[in-house]
ROFITOR-914811 format. One line per 3 residues: number of its first residue (from 1); their letters; for each residue x negated, y negated, z of C-alpha. Coordinates in Angstrom, 2 decimals, decimal comma. Example, Ala and Ser with C-alpha at 12.3 -4.5 7.8 and 13.67 -1.06 7.14 Angstrom:
2
1	AS	-12,30 4,50 7,80 | -13,67 1,06 7,14 .
END
This chain:
414
1	XXX	0,02 -0,08 -0,01 | -0,97 -3,53 -0,47 | -2,74 -5,32 2,45 .
4	XXX	-0,28 -7,10 4,72 | -2,09 -10,25 6,11 | -1,93 -9,95 10,11 .
7	XXX	-1,80 -12,85 12,62 | -5,39 -11,99 13,53 | -6,64 -12,84 10,23 .
10	XXX	-6,02 -16,45 11,13 | -8,23 -16,11 14,26 | -10,99 -14,54 12,14 .
13	XXX	-10,48 -17,52 9,44 | -11,25 -19,70 12,19 | -14,00 -17,87 14,31 .
16	XXX	-16,14 -15,98 11,78 | -17,66 -19,00 10,12 | -18,86 -20,26 13,59 .
19	XXX	-19,14 -17,07 15,80 | -22,42 -14,75 15,34 | -20,50 -11,89 16,60 .
22	XXX	-16,81 -10,73 17,24 | -15,45 -7,63 18,52 | -11,87 -6,40 17,45 .
25	XXX	-10,50 -4,05 19,91 | -7,36 -2,14 20,06 | -5,54 1,10 19,72 .
28	XXX	-6,31 3,95 16,92 | -4,46 3,18 13,74 | -3,56 -0,53 14,18 .
31	XXX	-5,92 -1,47 11,06 | -8,80 -2,90 12,72 | -11,20 -1,31 10,23 .
34	XXX	-9,17 -2,19 7,12 | -8,96 -5,72 8,19 | -12,74 -5,87 9,24 .
37	XXX	-13,79 -4,30 5,98 | -12,19 -7,03 4,09 | -14,80 -9,23 5,36 .
40	XXX	-17,69 -7,21 5,71 | -20,76 -6,98 3,34 | -22,08 -3,64 4,99 .
43	XXX	-20,41 -0,90 7,16 | -21,72 1,64 9,75 | -19,13 4,05 10,64 .
46	XXX	-20,26 5,38 13,98 | -17,68 7,80 14,28 | -19,28 9,55 11,54 .
49	XXX	-22,23 11,74 13,08 | -24,61 11,42 10,27 | -24,06 7,65 10,21 .
52	XXX	-24,31 7,66 14,08 | -27,76 9,41 13,97 | -29,20 6,77 11,53 .
55	XXX	-27,86 4,10 14,10 | -29,60 5,99 16,90 | -32,74 5,93 15,19 .
58	XXX	-32,33 2,04 14,41 | -31,19 0,50 17,73 | -32,90 -2,71 16,58 .
61	XXX	-30,59 -2,91 13,21 | -33,51 -3,70 11,34 | -32,34 -1,82 8,39 .
64	XXX	-29,04 -3,66 8,29 | -28,93 -5,84 4,89 | -27,90 -9,36 5,07 .
67	XXX	-24,40 -10,85 5,37 | -21,64 -9,56 7,47 | -22,05 -6,34 9,08 .
70	XXX	-19,42 -4,13 10,41 | -20,23 -1,72 13,30 | -16,94 0,32 13,32 .
73	XXX	-15,99 2,37 16,33 | -19,00 0,91 18,16 | -17,91 2,67 21,47 .
76	XXX	-19,22 6,09 19,97 | -22,78 4,51 20,54 | -22,54 1,83 23,27 .
79	XXX	-26,01 0,89 23,02 | -25,13 -0,87 19,79 | -23,40 -3,61 21,75 .
82	XXX	-26,59 -4,47 23,40 | -28,54 -4,45 20,24 | -25,84 -6,86 18,77 .
85	XXX	-26,22 -9,11 21,99 | -30,05 -9,26 21,61 | -29,60 -10,32 18,12 .
88	XXX	-27,16 -13,30 19,08 | -29,68 -14,26 21,80 | -32,29 -14,24 19,02 .
91	XXX	-30,33 -16,89 16,97 | -28,11 -14,47 14,68 | -26,32 -16,74 12,04 .
94	XXX	-22,44 -17,31 12,39 | -20,46 -14,09 10,78 | -23,52 -11,85 11,27 .
97	XXX	-21,63 -9,05 13,12 | -18,12 -7,62 13,44 | -17,64 -4,60 15,85 .
100	XXX	-14,42 -2,60 16,04 | -13,57 -0,21 18,79 | -10,53 2,00 19,92 .
103	XXX	-11,59 2,50 23,44 | -13,41 0,85 26,15 | -16,97 2,61 26,48 .
106	XXX	-17,11 5,71 29,11 | -20,19 3,98 30,72 | -19,88 0,19 30,23 .
109	XXX	-23,06 -0,52 32,27 | -25,47 -2,83 30,36 | -22,88 -3,60 27,71 .
112	XXX	-21,94 -7,22 28,81 | -21,76 -9,55 25,92 | -20,38 -12,60 27,96 .
115	XXX	-20,80 -15,57 26,11 | -22,39 -13,91 23,19 | -19,56 -11,53 21,71 .
118	XXX	-16,12 -12,68 21,54 | -13,38 -9,88 21,67 | -10,02 -10,27 19,93 .
121	XXX	-7,28 -7,95 20,80 | -5,40 -6,10 17,75 | -2,22 -4,70 18,26 .
124	XXX	0,56 -2,85 16,12 | 2,07 -5,11 13,58 | 4,84 -7,47 14,86 .
127	XXX	8,11 -7,60 12,84 | 6,70 -10,70 11,55 | 3,66 -8,95 9,93 .
130	XXX	5,50 -6,21 8,41 | 6,62 -7,93 5,17 | 10,47 -7,28 5,58 .
133	XXX	11,79 -10,54 6,41 | 11,19 -14,31 5,98 | 10,68 -16,51 8,88 .
136	XXX	12,19 -19,97 9,47 | 11,28 -20,48 13,11 | 7,79 -21,43 13,87 .
139	XXX	6,70 -19,80 17,36 | 3,67 -22,29 17,14 | 6,11 -25,06 16,87 .
142	XXX	8,24 -23,72 19,73 | 5,24 -23,48 21,85 | 4,33 -27,19 21,19 .
145	XXX	8,08 -28,30 21,82 | 8,42 -29,61 18,24 | 10,26 -27,27 16,10 .
148	XXX	13,49 -27,26 13,89 | 15,56 -24,19 14,99 | 17,49 -23,11 11,80 .
151	XXX	17,90 -20,44 9,17 | 19,94 -17,25 8,56 | 19,15 -13,51 8,17 .
154	XXX	21,29 -10,45 7,00 | 18,75 -8,46 9,43 | 21,26 -6,55 11,78 .
157	XXX	20,97 -4,13 14,75 | 20,47 -1,05 12,50 | 17,57 -2,67 11,07 .
160	XXX	16,12 -3,30 14,46 | 16,59 0,12 15,51 | 14,63 1,25 12,32 .
163	XXX	12,06 -1,00 12,98 | 11,63 0,24 16,63 | 11,13 3,71 15,42 .
166	XXX	9,20 2,94 12,26 | 6,19 1,57 14,27 | 3,71 -1,06 13,81 .
169	XXX	0,83 1,35 12,73 | 0,20 0,52 9,14 | -0,72 4,13 8,25 .
172	XXX	2,45 5,47 9,60 | 5,16 2,88 8,98 | 5,52 3,50 5,29 .
175	XXX	6,06 7,30 5,54 | 9,44 9,01 4,99 | 11,43 9,48 8,31 .
178	XXX	10,58 13,00 8,88 | 6,78 12,58 8,10 | 6,56 9,55 10,31 .
181	XXX	8,13 11,09 13,25 | 5,39 13,92 12,94 | 2,59 11,33 12,41 .
184	XXX	3,69 9,92 15,82 | 3,83 13,15 17,48 | 0,31 14,00 16,14 .
187	XXX	-0,91 10,36 17,36 | 0,22 11,19 20,90 | -1,22 14,65 20,76 .
190	XXX	-4,68 13,58 19,43 | -4,69 10,89 22,55 | -4,25 13,92 24,84 .
193	XXX	-6,36 16,73 22,97 | -9,23 14,31 21,65 | -9,15 10,80 22,84 .
196	XXX	-9,11 11,34 26,69 | -11,81 14,04 26,57 | -14,00 11,52 24,34 .
199	XXX	-13,50 9,19 27,14 | -14,83 11,91 29,62 | -11,34 12,68 31,07 .
202	XXX	-10,59 16,52 30,67 | -6,77 16,91 30,63 | -6,14 20,19 32,67 .
205	XXX	-2,32 20,22 32,14 | -1,52 18,63 28,88 | 2,26 19,08 29,33 .
208	XXX	2,06 17,31 32,69 | 0,51 14,33 31,10 | 3,07 14,33 28,19 .
211	XXX	5,83 14,39 30,79 | 4,28 11,32 32,74 | 4,02 9,52 29,44 .
214	XXX	7,78 10,22 28,66 | 8,82 8,93 32,23 | 6,55 5,83 31,47 .
217	XXX	8,31 5,43 28,03 | 11,63 5,63 29,87 | 10,81 2,92 32,21 .
220	XXX	9,89 0,35 29,06 | 10,63 -3,17 29,76 | 11,05 -2,57 33,43 .
223	XXX	9,03 -3,04 36,59 | 9,91 0,45 38,05 | 7,50 1,40 40,42 .
226	XXX	4,92 3,95 39,77 | 6,16 6,30 42,43 | 9,55 6,17 40,76 .
229	XXX	7,71 7,04 37,40 | 6,13 9,68 39,08 | 9,43 11,21 40,63 .
232	XXX	10,66 11,20 37,05 | 7,72 13,46 35,93 | 8,94 16,59 37,73 .
235	XXX	8,97 19,49 35,59 | 11,53 22,31 35,35 | 9,50 24,37 38,21 .
238	XXX	9,94 21,49 40,51 | 6,20 20,66 40,27 | 4,91 17,05 39,56 .
241	XXX	1,23 15,67 39,27 | -0,48 14,30 42,19 | -0,47 10,57 42,56 .
244	XXX	-4,21 10,44 42,04 | -3,83 12,27 38,91 | -1,26 9,76 37,75 .
247	XXX	-3,60 6,94 38,55 | -6,26 8,55 36,40 | -3,85 8,75 33,49 .
250	XXX	-2,97 4,96 33,92 | -6,62 3,98 33,80 | -7,75 6,28 30,92 .
253	XXX	-4,85 5,59 28,77 | -5,28 1,73 29,44 | -8,78 2,13 28,45 .
256	XXX	-7,43 3,47 25,14 | -5,04 0,56 24,98 | -2,17 3,19 24,58 .
259	XXX	-0,62 1,31 27,77 | 0,11 -2,50 27,33 | 1,83 -3,70 30,56 .
262	XXX	2,91 -7,27 30,69 | 1,84 -8,92 34,09 | 3,87 -10,71 36,43 .
265	XXX	3,42 -14,64 36,00 | 1,69 -16,25 38,73 | 1,26 -20,06 37,58 .
268	XXX	-1,56 -22,33 39,00 | -0,32 -24,88 41,50 | 2,78 -22,48 41,98 .
271	XXX	6,01 -24,41 42,54 | 8,06 -21,00 42,55 | 7,71 -19,02 45,80 .
274	XXX	7,99 -15,38 46,19 | 7,08 -14,36 42,38 | 6,70 -10,62 42,02 .
277	XXX	3,27 -9,40 40,48 | 4,41 -6,03 39,41 | 3,84 -5,36 35,59 .
280	XXX	6,55 -4,66 33,10 | 5,82 -1,35 31,60 | 5,14 -1,17 27,74 .
283	XXX	3,37 1,30 25,47 | 1,22 -0,11 22,72 | 4,16 0,37 20,19 .
286	XXX	7,84 0,82 20,93 | 7,79 3,74 18,20 | 5,69 5,75 20,67 .
289	XXX	8,22 5,32 23,53 | 11,12 6,43 21,20 | 8,97 9,44 19,90 .
292	XXX	8,25 10,41 23,54 | 11,94 10,34 24,37 | 13,07 12,13 21,23 .
295	XXX	15,12 9,04 19,87 | 15,69 8,30 16,32 | 17,11 5,02 14,85 .
298	XXX	20,46 6,69 14,81 | 20,34 7,92 18,38 | 19,55 4,30 19,58 .
301	XXX	22,79 3,26 18,11 | 24,87 5,92 19,61 | 25,70 7,30 22,94 .
304	XXX	22,52 9,58 23,19 | 20,04 6,64 23,10 | 22,11 3,51 23,65 .
307	XXX	20,56 3,14 27,14 | 17,11 2,54 25,64 | 18,40 0,27 22,81 .
310	XXX	17,90 -2,76 24,94 | 14,54 -2,05 26,66 | 12,95 -0,93 23,27 .
313	XXX	14,45 -3,98 21,51 | 12,45 -5,99 24,12 | 9,64 -4,17 23,65 .
316	XXX	9,55 -4,75 19,91 | 10,02 -8,51 20,77 | 7,27 -8,40 23,32 .
319	XXX	4,99 -6,95 20,82 | 5,54 -9,62 18,21 | 5,53 -12,45 20,92 .
322	XXX	1,91 -11,22 22,18 | 0,74 -11,18 18,77 | 1,81 -14,50 17,86 .
325	XXX	0,73 -15,89 21,37 | -2,91 -14,90 20,83 | -3,06 -16,79 17,73 .
328	XXX	-2,33 -19,76 19,78 | -4,65 -18,74 22,69 | -1,66 -18,40 24,91 .
331	XXX	-1,02 -15,86 27,53 | 2,27 -13,65 27,81 | 3,62 -12,77 31,29 .
334	XXX	7,18 -11,91 32,85 | 8,86 -13,84 35,77 | 10,67 -12,14 38,53 .
337	XXX	11,39 -13,59 42,06 | 10,96 -10,89 44,74 | 14,51 -10,94 45,63 .
340	XXX	15,60 -10,47 41,91 | 17,60 -13,39 41,94 | 15,86 -14,86 39,17 .
343	XXX	14,11 -13,01 36,02 | 12,82 -14,27 32,74 | 11,76 -11,70 30,26 .
346	XXX	8,70 -13,47 28,66 | 6,81 -16,58 29,88 | 4,40 -17,72 27,36 .
349	XXX	1,78 -20,36 28,80 | -0,17 -22,38 26,16 | -3,55 -23,36 26,27 .
352	XXX	-2,58 -26,76 27,87 | -0,38 -25,12 30,55 | 2,85 -25,90 28,48 .
355	XXX	5,50 -23,14 29,08 | 7,80 -21,36 26,71 | 10,18 -19,15 28,35 .
358	XXX	11,78 -16,60 26,53 | 14,85 -14,28 27,18 | 15,70 -11,30 25,07 .
361	XXX	19,14 -10,17 24,42 | 20,40 -7,06 22,26 | 23,35 -8,67 21,18 .
364	XXX	23,94 -11,55 18,61 | 26,09 -13,81 20,86 | 24,69 -15,78 23,74 .
367	XXX	26,89 -16,97 26,66 | 26,24 -19,08 29,85 | 25,22 -16,14 31,77 .
370	XXX	22,44 -15,32 29,44 | 20,56 -18,68 29,84 | 21,16 -19,30 33,61 .
373	XXX	17,56 -18,33 34,50 | 16,36 -20,68 31,84 | 18,22 -23,36 33,35 .
376	XXX	16,77 -22,55 36,70 | 13,20 -22,46 35,43 | 13,59 -25,81 33,72 .
379	XXX	14,99 -27,27 37,11 | 11,88 -25,96 38,82 | 9,17 -27,43 36,69 .
382	XXX	10,75 -29,64 34,05 | 7,44 -31,41 33,03 | 5,75 -28,17 31,98 .
385	XXX	8,62 -26,65 29,60 | 7,87 -26,86 26,09 | 11,11 -25,03 25,08 .
388	XXX	13,52 -22,27 26,33 | 14,48 -19,53 23,89 | 16,68 -16,57 23,67 .
391	XXX	15,83 -14,11 20,81 | 18,79 -12,09 19,60 | 19,94 -9,63 16,92 .
394	XXX	22,23 -12,30 15,52 | 22,37 -13,80 12,10 | 21,63 -17,62 12,75 .
397	XXX	19,21 -19,55 14,38 | 20,50 -22,82 16,16 | 20,29 -24,90 19,38 .
400	XXX	23,03 -24,78 21,95 | 24,14 -28,00 23,52 | 22,09 -27,73 26,45 .
403	XXX	19,07 -27,62 24,00 | 18,25 -23,99 24,38 | 17,20 -22,26 20,99 .
406	XXX	18,96 -19,06 20,05 | 16,73 -17,31 17,41 | 17,14 -13,97 15,75 .
409	XXX	13,79 -11,82 16,21 | 13,81 -11,53 12,15 | 13,33 -15,27 11,81 .
412	XXX	10,52 -15,81 14,29 | 7,30 -16,34 12,61 | 3,93 -18,00 12,94 .
END
């Protein structure tokens, strides 16, 4: 398929002409290598044993030809990171090195590139990157508090259900339904059988890990406690993994960027008391959650999977918002007061401290109850609010009389 431009391409356009070394990190299959190769003059594929041996014999990187060098899957030979760092210290020119990695190194000692190698996160494709919709509402404009909210779309709930299960992995999303489901299952199995052992973690009971992942998927877009997730992992024989085992699962799956929780928002000079810091659970891609739960697009629209349609739509929104926010150097969190009296699905904080608050609603219509927490936040810190938004599955983008923007996800773009 033709290359679909990614949001990270804008970051690379800006940074590669001025930065000697950039690292692109993210889970397998998100397109890191494809995106990086378009900008590289020479590539060392370090997941190839023969290429890795050549690199092992040349840690000084003296045999690299001039231009931009891509060191793909650098974590397979972590010493390469130090070699790049030394070149940067010695005055490497802008755009000299691109590194891509699908996991944090098993032994990160000695691999600090602080101040030398800039890391960029690459996630699966948000809806705005998939080439299926034309956007009319600018995320950047919303974050700056200066955007027109307008446009119409024919994208409807069945289309969103399809995009949830379709995935944002470029090599999977174009496959026919049955093949795509098989590829997602194989992706998860590879994590268990190969990627975790490559990280130095031997999975003694693969089925137990898969049950825990399914329980985690069922908790998508919630702040369910890890003990509650653990309770949901009990097998047919009444057994469940030890708490220490599930802690190891979380650590190693996070190293592989398979888990992508949204942290609780704790603003500087906090004017809001009793904010909860527990993360909202998210997998790297909502399609992985749907596959773990054996949910098709049709199931999400019917009685079997209706209970997960809202959480997984929020997962799809969260994925797209995080991709867009990164381009703007913004962070994404969620807000929940300990008592549960106030919750906001996503808090985007811009580089200047401005706030874009987002609620997610599966339906197309928005009423007063859907925006009451947004009104509350505006009352708490009126000087910091750039905009307030409800993202829906509706057909029209507009502003309510109270100034809150209502934006169908299909219309939200850069």
